C-alpha positions in Angstrom: 19.5 -21.1 8.9 20.2 -17.8 6.9 18.5 -14.4 7.8 18.3 -11.4 5.6 17.9 -8.1 7.6 18.7 -4.5 7.4 22.3 -3.7 8.0 23.4 -2.3 11.5 26.7 -0.6 12.5 27.8 -3.9 14.0 28.0 -5.4 10.6 30.7 -3.0 9.3 33.5 -5.5 9.5 31.5 -8.1 7.6 30.5 -5.5 5.0 34.2 -4.6 4.5 35.0 -8.3 4.0 32.3 -8.5 1.3 33.9 -5.4 -0.3 37.3 -7.0 -0.3 36.1 -10.5 -1.7 33.7 -8.8 -4.3 37.0 -7.9 -6.4 37.5 -5.5 -9.2 34.7 -3.9 -11.0 32.1 -4.1 -8.1 31.8 -0.2 -8.0 29.0 0.0 -5.5 31.1 -1.8 -2.8 34.5 -0.1 -2.7 37.0 -1.0 -0.2 36.8 2.3 1.8 36.0 2.5 5.4 34.3 5.9 5.3 32.1 5.2 2.5 30.9 1.8 3.9 30.1 3.4 7.3 28.1 6.2 5.5 26.2 3.6 3.6 25.3 1.8 6.8 24.1 5.1 8.3 22.1 6.0 5.2 20.4 2.6 5.3 19.4 2.9 8.9 17.9 6.3 8.2 15.9 5.0 5.3 14.4 2.1 7.2 13.6 4.4 10.1 11.7 6.9 7.7 8.1 5.7 8.2 6.5 8.2 5.8 7.8 8.3 2.3 5.6 9.7 -0.4 8.1 9.7 -3.4 11.6 8.3 -4.0 14.6 10.3 -2.7 18.0 9.6 -1.7 17.2 6.6 0.5 19.5 3.6 0.3 18.1 0.3 1.6 21.2 -2.0 2.4 20.6 -5.6 3.6 22.8 -8.4 4.7 22.4 -12.1 4.7 23.6 -13.7 7.9 24.0 -17.4 9.0 22.2 -17.4 12.3 24.0 -20.4 13.6 27.5 -18.8 13.4 26.5 -15.1 13.2 28.7 -14.8 10.0 27.6 -12.4 7.4 27.6 -14.2 3.9 26.3 -11.6 1.5 24.5 -8.3 1.0 22.2 -6.5 -1.4 20.7 -3.1 -1.8 18.2 -0.8 -3.3 18.8 2.9 -4.3 15.5 4.7 -4.4 16.7 7.4 -6.9 20.1 7.8 -8.3 21.7 10.9 -9.7 20.0 13.5 -7.5 23.1 14.8 -5.7 25.8 13.6 -8.1 25.8 12.9 -11.7 25.1 9.3 -12.8 26.8 8.4 -16.0 26.2 5.9 -18.9 27.1 5.4 -22.5 24.0 5.3 -24.7 24.6 3.1 -27.8 23.3 4.8 -31.0 23.8 5.1 -34.7 25.0 7.6 -37.3 24.4 7.2 -40.9 26.9 8.4 -43.6 25.4 8.2 -47.0 26.1 9.5 -50.6 23.4 8.8 -53.2 25.9 10.0 -55.9 28.6 7.7 -54.8 26.2 4.8 -53.9 27.8 4.8 -50.4 25.6 3.8 -47.3 27.4 3.2 -44.0 25.9 2.8 -40.5 28.3 3.7 -37.8 27.5 2.6 -34.0 28.3 5.3 -31.6 28.7 5.7 -27.8 27.4 8.9 -26.2 27.8 10.1 -22.7 24.6 10.7 -21.0 22.7 11.1 -17.6 19.3 9.6 -19.0 18.9 7.3 -15.8 18.9 10.2 -13.4 16.2 9.8 -10.8 15.4 6.0 -11.4 15.5 3.2 -8.8 18.6 1.0 -8.9 19.0 -2.6 -7.7 22.6 -2.8 -6.6 25.4 -4.2 -4.4 24.3 -7.8 -4.7 27.1 -10.0 -3.5 27.0 -13.6 -2.0 30.2 -15.2 -0.7 31.6 -18.1 -2.7 30.7 -21.0 -0.1 27.1 -20.0 0.1 26.3 -19.8 -3.6 24.0 -22.8 -3.6 20.4 -23.8 -2.6 19.1 -20.8 -4.4 20.6 -18.6 -1.8 21.6 -16.0 -4.5 18.1 -16.0 -6.0 16.6 -15.2 -2.6 19.1 -12.5 -1.8 18.4 -10.8 -5.1 14.6 -11.4 -5.7 13.4 -10.5 -2.2 14.1 -6.7 -3.2 11.4 -7.0 -5.9 8.9 -8.0 -3.4 9.9 -5.2 -1.0 9.5 -2.8 -3.8 6.0 -4.3 -4.7 4.7 -3.4 -1.3 6.3 0.0 -0.9 5.9 1.3 -4.5 5.7 4.9 -3.3 9.3 4.7 -2.2 10.6 3.9 -5.7 10.6 5.3 -9.2 8.5 3.9 -12.0 11.6 2.7 -13.7 14.0 0.3 -12.1 17.6 -0.6 -13.5 20.5 -2.9 -12.6 24.0 -2.3 -13.6 25.7 -5.6 -14.7 29.2 -6.2 -14.1 31.2 -6.2 -17.4 34.1 -8.2 -18.5 37.4 -7.9 -16.5 40.2 -10.3 -15.8 41.3 -11.4 -12.3 43.7 -8.5 -12.1 40.8 -6.0 -12.8 41.9 -5.3 -16.5 39.0 -4.3 -18.5 39.6 -4.4 -22.4 37.2 -1.5 -22.8 38.7 0.7 -20.3 42.2 0.0 -21.7 41.2 1.7 -24.9 39.9 4.7 -23.0 42.8 4.8 -20.8 45.2 4.8 -23.7 43.4 7.6 -25.6 41.9 9.8 -22.7 43.0 8.9 -19.3 46.2 8.2 -17.4 44.7 6.1 -14.6 44.1 2.3 -14.6 40.6 0.6 -14.4 40.7 -0.2 -10.8 41.5 3.5 -9.8 38.9 4.8 -11.9 36.3 2.3 -10.6 37.3 3.0 -7.0 37.0 6.8 -7.5 33.6 6.4 -8.8 32.7 4.1 -6.1 33.5 6.5 -3.4 31.7 9.4 -5.2 34.7 11.2 -6.7 33.3 11.6 -10.3 34.6 14.9 -11.3 37.3 13.3 -13.5 34.5 11.8 -15.7 33.3 15.1 -16.7 36.8 16.6 -17.1 38.4 13.8 -19.1 35.6 11.7 -20.8 35.2 12.5 -24.5 32.4 15.0 -24.8 31.4 13.9 -28.4 30.1 10.6 -29.5 32.7 7.9 -29.8 32.6 5.7 -33.0 32.9 2.1 -32.0 34.8 1.1 -35.0 37.6 3.2 -33.7 37.9 1.0 -30.6 40.3 -1.9 -30.4 38.8 -5.2 -31.4 39.2 -6.3 -27.7 37.3 -3.5 -26.6 34.3 -3.9 -29.1 34.1 -7.6 -28.2 33.1 -6.8 -24.7 30.6 -4.1 -25.1 27.2 -5.2 -23.6 28.9 -8.4 -22.2 28.8 -9.5 -18.6 31.4 -10.9 -16.3 31.1 -14.7 -16.1 30.2 -14.3 -12.3 27.3 -12.0 -13.1 25.5 -14.3 -15.6 23.1 -16.0 -13.1 22.1 -12.4 -11.7 21.3 -11.2 -15.3 19.4 -14.3 -16.1 17.2 -13.9 -13.0 16.5 -10.3 -14.0 15.6 -11.1 -17.6 13.1 -13.7 -16.2 11.6 -11.0 -14.3 11.2 -8.8 -17.5 14.4 -6.7 -17.3 15.9 -5.8 -20.7 18.9 -3.9 -21.9 17.8 -0.7 -23.8 21.3 0.2 -25.2 23.0 1.6 -22.2 26.3 0.4 -20.9 28.8 1.2 -18.1 31.3 3.7 -18.9 34.3 1.8 -17.6 33.8 -1.8 -18.4 31.0 -1.6 -20.9 28.7 -4.0 -19.0 25.0 -3.7 -19.8 22.4 -1.9 -17.7 19.1 -3.6 -17.7 15.7 -1.8 -16.9 12.0 -2.5 -16.4 8.9 -0.6 -15.5 8.3 -1.3 -11.8 4.6 -2.3 -12.5 5.7 -4.6 -15.2 8.3 -6.6 -13.2 7.0 -10.1 -13.0 7.1 -10.5 -9.2 5.3 -7.2 -9.0 2.7 -7.5 -11.9 1.6 -11.0 -11.2 1.3 -10.8 -7.3 -2.0 -10.8 -5.4 -3.0 -10.3 -1.8 -4.9 -13.0 -0.3 -6.3 -14.0 3.1 -4.6 -16.7 5.1 -6.5 -20.0 5.1 -5.2 -22.9 7.5 -5.5 -26.3 5.8 -4.0 -28.6 3.3 -3.0 -27.1 -0.2 -3.0 -29.7 -2.9 -1.3 -27.5 -5.6 2.3 -28.4 -6.5 3.0 -24.8 -7.9 5.8 -22.8 -6.3 5.5 -19.5 -4.7 7.0 -16.6 -2.9 4.9 -15.3 -0.1 6.0 -12.4 2.1 4.5 -10.0 4.6 3.5 -6.5 3.8 5.1 -4.8 6.8 8.4 -2.7 6.7 9.4 -3.8 10.0 8.9 -7.6 9.8 9.6 -9.1 6.5 10.1 -12.9 6.4 11.0 -15.5 3.9 11.7 -19.3 4.0 13.0 -21.0 0.8 12.4 -24.4 2.4 12.6 -27.8 0.6 9.3 -29.4 1.4 5.7 -28.8 2.5 6.4 -28.6 6.2 8.8 -25.8 6.1 6.8 -23.7 3.8 3.8 -23.2 5.8 5.8 -22.3 9.0 5.7 -18.8 7.7 1.9 -18.6 8.2 2.5 -18.7 12.0 4.8 -15.9 12.4 4.9 -12.0 12.2 2.3 -9.5 13.0 -0.8 -9.9 15.1 -3.9 -11.9 14.2 -5.6 -10.5 11.0 -2.6 -8.5 10.2 -1.4 -8.3 6.5 1.6 -10.3 5.6 4.0 -10.8 2.7 5.7 -14.1 3.2 8.2 -15.2 0.6 8.6 -18.9 0.1 10.9 -20.2 -2.7 10.9 -23.6 -4.5 8.4 -25.6 -2.3 4.9 -27.0 -2.0 2.6 -26.0 0.8 1.6 -28.6 3.5 -0.5 -28.5 6.6 0.2 -25.9 9.2 -0.6 -28.4 12.0 2.6 -30.3 11.0 4.6 -27.1 11.8 2.7 -26.6 15.0 3.4 -30.2 16.0 7.1 -29.7 15.4 7.2 -26.6 17.6 5.6 -28.6 20.4 2.8 -26.2 20.7 5.0 -23.2 21.5 3.5 -19.7 20.9 5.4 -18.1 18.0 6.6 -14.5 18.7 6.9 -11.7 16.1 10.3 -10.6 14.9 11.2 -7.0 16.1 13.0 -6.0 12.9 12.5 -6.4 9.1 14.0 -9.8 8.4 14.0 -12.6 5.9 14.6 -16.0 7.4 15.9 -18.8 5.3 15.4 -22.1 7.3 15.3 -25.9 7.0 12.7 -26.8 9.7 13.0 -30.5 8.8 16.6 -30.5 10.2 17.2 -31.8 13.7 17.9 -28.3 15.1 15.6 -26.3 12.6 12.5 -25.7 15.0 14.8 -24.7 17.9 16.7 -22.2 15.9 13.5 -21.0 14.4 12.2 -20.3 17.9 15.2 -18.8 19.3 15.3 -16.1 16.6 11.8 -14.9 17.5 12.7 -12.0 19.8 9.8 -9.9 21.3 6.3 -10.2 22.3 4.2 -13.3 23.1 1.3 -12.9 20.7 0.6 -16.1 18.7 0.2 -15.6 15.0 -2.4 -17.8 13.3 -3.2 -15.8 10.2 -3.2 -12.6 8.5 -3.2 -11.4 4.8 -0.7 -12.7 2.3 1.0 -11.3 -0.6 1.5 -14.2 -3.1 3.4 -14.4 -6.4 4.0 -17.5 -8.4 7.6 -18.2 -9.4 
């Protein structure tokens, strides 16, 4: 069973492993002990801040854990508002027209202009799932639950949400786009520049980056070919975001030229099409697939089970009777809650003490036992509440 939960200081070693395995070009997860420990501390502060009326410098960092082994298998994060304490750079793609009526000459020239246009927006970032676990829709769960989190706590986030997509680079971390910039403006390689940015040392950008628009035609053919393109490992993440309504508006990363996609928070599909509904215990005949999650910051629960029995287990846990819930369920049909109650042998389910997402398979031999073992505090049985439902 996989659990997504807020990161804790005990997860430092695992987060460091993720940073190492993420490879070159993963700016938000640098291999740096001090920065990683500070990110963990920031996340703890963000989750502990109960009253937030507008987005600030909160950083919400989560890890996905295999509850059977205790191994952390991935991470993902949300930055509430970027660029408030340090500059947040992009290249904006534009055009200049050079024309002469007398000479019958008309040329459109594509340009790249350094900018800070995304200052203050919310960023989805630090999505990384270790290779052996890239199956069973785990990556989709690890990414998409953040949208449901933002849907419930809109006041914590900007009206605009972005995600920077990793650009093209080879296994050694060489970026064709950066190689041209390095040759003409810098004397450091891509991995060093990317690392410095990741640890917050961005002064060199303002000092060395060209201050005037760059004519794309002056770049090497290799550099031009990767502008707005994503790394092959990033294509599934981009496809998921595009299905949610994210689009590239002409902004690219200043190092590897990967695209940045954006969407208005209220127009993200999982936010716009969601509804709150009361729980009704019974048989559901619909074969549609849903994500359902609770509406409480401290207890967030998700099960992307594979049949009817697993999905409805979520209706039995989290929060007291009549409390609101936002339960996320991925790729299943709903069955009868009595089936799950029977599987758990009539045991009272207890609520989880922390914000968590649980990915379980209750039909497996040890599923119910593992499920029950994770429920940590309190004895109040949960039979209903309010649901937040969004169709896939």
